C-alpha positions in Angstrom: 0.0 0.0 0.0 1.4 3.3 -1.0 0.9 6.5 1.1 0.7 9.9 -0.3 0.7 13.4 1.1 -2.3 15.7 0.7 -1.5 19.2 -0.5 -3.6 21.6 1.7 -2.0 24.7 0.3 -4.8 25.5 -2.2 -7.3 25.7 0.8 -5.2 28.3 2.5 -4.3 30.4 -0.6 -6.4 33.4 -1.4 -8.5 33.1 -4.6 -8.3 36.0 -7.1 -11.5 37.4 -8.6 -10.3 36.5 -12.0 -9.9 32.9 -11.0 -13.5 32.9 -9.6 -14.8 34.4 -12.8 -12.9 31.8 -14.9 -14.2 29.0 -12.6 -17.8 30.2 -12.9 -17.5 30.2 -16.7 -16.1 26.7 -16.6 -18.9 25.4 -14.4 -21.6 27.1 -16.6 -19.9 25.5 -19.7 -20.2 22.1 -18.1 -16.6 21.4 -17.4 -17.4 20.4 -13.8 -20.3 18.1 -14.7 -24.0 18.8 -14.9 -24.5 21.4 -12.3 -27.5 23.4 -10.9 -25.3 26.2 -9.7 -26.4 28.6 -12.4 -30.0 27.9 -11.9 -29.5 28.3 -8.1 -28.1 31.8 -8.6 -31.0 32.8 -11.0 -33.5 31.5 -8.5 -31.9 33.5 -5.7 -32.1 36.6 -7.7 -35.8 36.0 -8.7 -36.7 35.3 -5.1 -34.9 38.4 -4.0 -36.8 40.6 -6.4 -40.1 39.0 -5.5 -39.4 39.5 -1.8 -38.6 43.1 -2.3 -41.8 43.7 -4.2 -43.9 42.0 -1.6 -42.2 43.6 1.4 -42.4 47.0 -0.4 -46.1 46.6 -1.0 -46.6 45.6 2.7 -44.4 48.4 4.0 -46.3 51.0 1.9 -49.6 49.6 3.0 -48.9 50.0 6.7 -49.2 53.8 6.7 -52.0 53.9 4.3 -54.2 51.5 6.4 -53.3 53.1 9.8 -53.8 56.7 8.8 -50.2 57.5 7.8 -48.6 59.4 10.7 -44.8 59.7 10.8 -44.2 56.6 12.9 -45.9 54.3 10.5 -44.0 55.7 7.5 -40.7 55.3 9.4 -41.7 51.7 10.2 -42.3 51.1 6.5 -38.9 52.4 5.6 -37.2 50.3 8.3 -39.0 47.2 7.0 -37.8 48.0 3.4 -34.3 48.6 4.6 -34.2 45.3 6.5 -35.5 43.5 3.4 -32.9 45.2 1.1 -30.2 44.3 3.6 -31.3 40.6 3.6 -31.2 40.6 -0.2 -27.7 42.0 -0.2 -26.5 39.4 2.3 -28.0 36.6 0.2 -26.3 37.9 -3.0 -22.9 38.3 -1.2 -23.3 34.7 0.2 -23.9 33.5 -3.4 -20.7 35.2 -4.5 -18.8 33.7 -1.6 -20.0 30.2 -2.6 -18.4 30.6 -6.0 -15.1 31.6 -4.3 -15.3 28.6 -1.9 -16.1 26.2 -4.8 -13.1 27.6 -6.8 -10.9 27.0 -3.8 -12.2 23.4 -3.4 -11.6 22.8 -7.2 -8.0 24.1 -6.8 -7.5 21.8 -3.8 -8.9 18.8 -5.7 -6.9 19.5 -8.8 -3.7 19.9 -6.7 -4.2 16.4 -5.3 -5.3 14.7 -8.5 -8.9 14.5 -7.6 -12.1 16.1 -9.1 -14.7 18.5 -7.7 -18.3 19.3 -8.6 -20.0 22.3 -7.0 -23.5 20.7 -7.1 -24.8 17.3 -8.2 -28.6 16.8 -8.5 -29.8 13.4 -7.3 -26.4 11.7 -6.8 -26.5 7.9 -7.2 -25.0 7.0 -3.8 -25.7 3.6 -2.4 -27.5 3.2 1.0 -30.9 3.8 2.4 -30.4 7.5 3.4 -29.6 8.5 -0.2 -33.0 7.3 -1.6 -35.1 9.3 0.9 -36.9 12.4 0.1 -37.0 14.6 -3.0 -35.0 17.5 -4.3 -31.8 15.5 -3.4 -28.4 17.0 -4.2 -24.8 16.9 -3.1 -22.9 20.1 -3.0 -19.1 20.8 -2.7 -18.4 17.3 -3.9 -14.7 16.3 -3.8 -13.9 12.8 -5.1 -11.1 10.6 -6.3 -10.6 7.2 -7.9 -7.9 4.8 -9.0 -6.5 3.0 -6.0 -8.1 5.2 -3.3 -11.8 5.6 -3.9 -13.6 8.3 -1.9 -16.4 10.7 -2.3 -17.0 13.6 0.2 -19.9 16.0 -0.2 -22.6 17.9 1.7 -25.8 16.0 1.1 -29.2 17.5 1.3 -32.8 16.4 0.6 -36.4 17.5 1.3 -38.8 15.2 3.1 
């Protein structure tokens, strides 16, 4: 049995914005397998826009229904500000995911492994992996040859 050393340096190294952009282009082009990452980003944006519209309508309705003194108008603006902040946090988190995935891809490549940001319905054996719906594995790092392993974050809806 041969032993090998794992190179952890890519996990510690900073990732340049240009590398993240190139990685995102590669994922969208299918170079990291069939991935739902692009559709996830689009759905986050659509949900954000819908949430802002609904929250905006509700925040505008508060002063109109209650008579519209200054306190209700202020409360409406606070609610809108909180919703906008939540949208910004969600979009920043989406960008951070791309940087993390790029870093994991660099780590996998440096060690002769492969990485997939997201795999819908992975065909893993075992009872747990056939439960629920909307099953996916994210941040999947795997290798083959003489040392077979597959590490990912698995999620499903019951």
